N, C-alpha and C positions, 0 to 999 in steps of 0.2 A: 647534440645527443651522443652519449657514450656508445661506441661501437662494440660489437661482440668481441672483436680481436683485442680491444683494450682491457676487457674484463677477464680474459683467459689467464690461467696460470702462466707465470713468466717463462717457464721452460718450453712452452709451446711456440714462442716467437710470434704470437698473434694469429696463428693458423690452427684450425681444428679439423681433425679427420674423425668422423663418426663411423664406426664399424658396427653393423647390425647383424646379429645372429637370429635368423628367422624373418620371413617376409609374409607372414599370414595376414589376417585381417587387421590386427592391431599394429604389428611391426610394419606392415605395408602402408598403413595410414600415416605412421610417423615418417617413414621414408619419403612418401609423397609430400607430406607437409614440409619437411626440411628442404626438399628439392624446390618446392614452390617459392621458398623464401629468396632463392637466388643470391645468397650471401657470398661475397667474394672470398671471405676467409674460411668458408666451410666447404669440405669435400666429403663424399659419402662412398662407402663400400659396404657390401653385404654378402652373406652366405646363406643359402638354403639347401637342405639336403636334396630337394627336388629342383635342380638348376633351372628348369623351364619356368618356375614361378618367379624368377628374377627378371625375365624378359621385359615385362612392362616397366620395370624400374631402370633398366639399362638405358632406355630411351629418355629417361629423366636425368641422366648423367651419373647414375649410381654404378660403381665398378663392381662387377660380379667376382667373387673370390672363390678359390677352389676348396676351402675348408675352414674349420673353426680356427685352427692354429694360425693360418695365414691372415685371417681377419683380425685376430687378436694382435698379431705383430704389427699390423698397419694402423690400429686404432689408438687415438688419444682418449676417446670416450667409447667404451664397448657397451653397446645396448643389447641386453639379453631379452629377446622377444620370442621366447619359446614357451611351451606349456610348462606348468610348474614341475611336473614329474620329470621333465627333460633338463632342468637347470643343472643338477649335479653332474650329469653326463657332459653337458656343454662346457662347464667350468673345469672339469677334469681334463678335457681335451685342450682347453686354453691354458692350463697351468704351465708355467715356464715360458710362455710366449707373450704374456702381458707385461709391458714395460712398467717399472716403478714410476709412480706419478700419474698413471692412467686411472680413469674413473670407470668402474663397472657399474652400470645403471640397469637395474632389473625392473621389468614391468610384469613379472610373473606374480600372480596373486598368491598370497599365503607363504611366500618364501621370505623369511626374516633377514634382517641385516646381519644378525649373528651367523646365520647359516651361510650367507653370501661371503662374509669375511673369512669363515672357516674353509671355504673352497678356493680362495685366491691366495697368491703369494704375498709375502710381506712387502709393504710399500705400495700396494694397490688399494686405492680408496673405493668404497662401495656406497651406493645409495639406492633407494627405491622410488619408483614412480608408478602411479596408477593413472592411466590416461583414459580418454573416451575416444571412440572412433570418429567423432566429429572433428578431431584434429585434421582430418582429411580435407576439410573445407575451411580451415583456419578458425574453428569455433570449438576447440577442445577445452576440456576442464581437466587439469592435472593436479594430482596430489603428490607431494614430495616428502621424503624423509631422508636426511643426510646423516651418515655416521660422522663422528667427530673428525675422522681422518679425511673427510671430504669437504672440509670447510672452504678451501680455496676454490672449489668447484661450485659452491652455492650460487654466487652472483651470476656467473656466465650461464649456468644451466637454467636458472629462472629467467634470465633475459632471453635466451634462445627459445625456450618453450613458450614464454610469454608472447612471442610474436605469432603463436598459433592458437592462442586462447587465454584462459584464466588459470593462473598458478596459485596453489595453496600449499603451505607447509603444515603438516600435521604430525602429531606424535604417532609413533609407529603403531601404538595400540588402537588408533582410530582408523587404520588403513582398511580393515575389513568392513567397518561401518561405511566408509566412503565408497568402497567397491560395491556394496549392496545398494547404496542409494544413488550414486552418481555414475560409477563405472558401468553398472548394469542399466543405468537410467535410459540410454537410448532404446533398449529393448522394450521398456514400458511405454515410452513415448511413441515409438513406431507402432506398437500394438494398438494404442488409442487412435493414431492416425489411420491405420488400416480399417478400424471400425467405422470411422467417419467416411472414408473412401467407399467402403462397402455400402454404407447407407446412401451415399450419393448415387451410386450405380443403381441401387434399388429404386431410387426416386426418378431414375431415367436419365441421369447425366452420363455422358461417355466416361470411360475409365480414366483417360488422360486428363480430361477437364476436371473430373472429381479430384484426382490426385493434385493437380495444380492448385485448385481452390483450397484444399485442405493444407497443403504445404504453406501457402501464403497465410492462411489463418493461424497456424502455429507460429510462424515467424512473426506475425503481427502481434499476437498475444504475448510472446516472449519479450518483444520490444516494449510493449505497453507495461508489462509487469516490472521491467527494469526501470522504466521512466517514472512510474507512479509509486509514491510512498504508501498509498492506501493498502490495507490488507487484501489479500487475494480474494477472500470471500466477498469483500465489498465490490471488487472489480466484477466478480461473477454476478452479484445482485444488481449491479448497474445495468446489466443487459436484460434483466427480467422485468417486464412491464406487468402491472396488475392484470390478472386474467388473461395474459398473453400466451403465445405459443411457446416462448422460451421457458417460462416457469413450468409449463406442462412437461417439457422434456427434462428439465432439472429435477422435477419431482420423481420421475422414473429413476434417474440416477441415484437420488437420495434413498429411495426405497430399496434399491439394489445394494446400497452401501458401497458406492464406488470408492470413496476416500478410504474406507476401512479395508477394502480389497487391495488397494495400492499399498497401504501400510503393511498388510499381511504379506504381500509379495516381497517387499523390502526386507522384512524380518525373516522370511524364509531364505532369502538370498544370504542374509547375514549369518544365519544358522549354518548354512552349507559352507560359507566362507570360514567360519570358526573351525569347522571340522577339517578344513584343508590346511589350516595354519601349521607351520613348522618352524 
């Protein structure tokens, strides 16, 4: 099997240092995911304007950096994991400190490749990634878009992130759609899980037991959906016996328009994403 080191751009000598700006929910999930891989060719450093937020990651082997410039100077791959409105400020602070040949990889929603390229020095490659927080447990879904100058980074980046989940390459114009459907997807799924946990408590199950059962249910359904080629609606109907209790519950969901509500939620997220694009 080809190692990450063998895929890296030649000037890196088989070693990769990732510098992460921001260690919030998403940046933190990626840092934890990278650290869990325990790859000998990979080292990690990070900066957060609130230094105490880096404490959990220092225990994982992430080096805490004193500022944006210092992180940029150390990084072969500079991960921009801040809010979209903070990207310009961060890249301005990094300007002049990012070495040519470095990849700037942004996970900020709505910040285009053109805008990223305009904010970095010549010779610095740029790419975009939209991850899910499930990367924290090695089950992420990642969309990527590489600018032409980042071609040498495509294979190693996809190989690295592929060890933490599923990687897709999308046209940049589909990024907001992906964000609305999959990037925001954990929020929709956890909302459904919470509803079932709440129902379990209402039925008299202890909270911890209800949560364990619901978690196992979703994991099992995901595995079954991946293993079976049958349409999802068929998998649903397979559970419904004539005149049984399941169809009684499904009828309530159908009358409430659950599928339509989920579609509406995704489209509302997409609309907001389009408003944020730049």
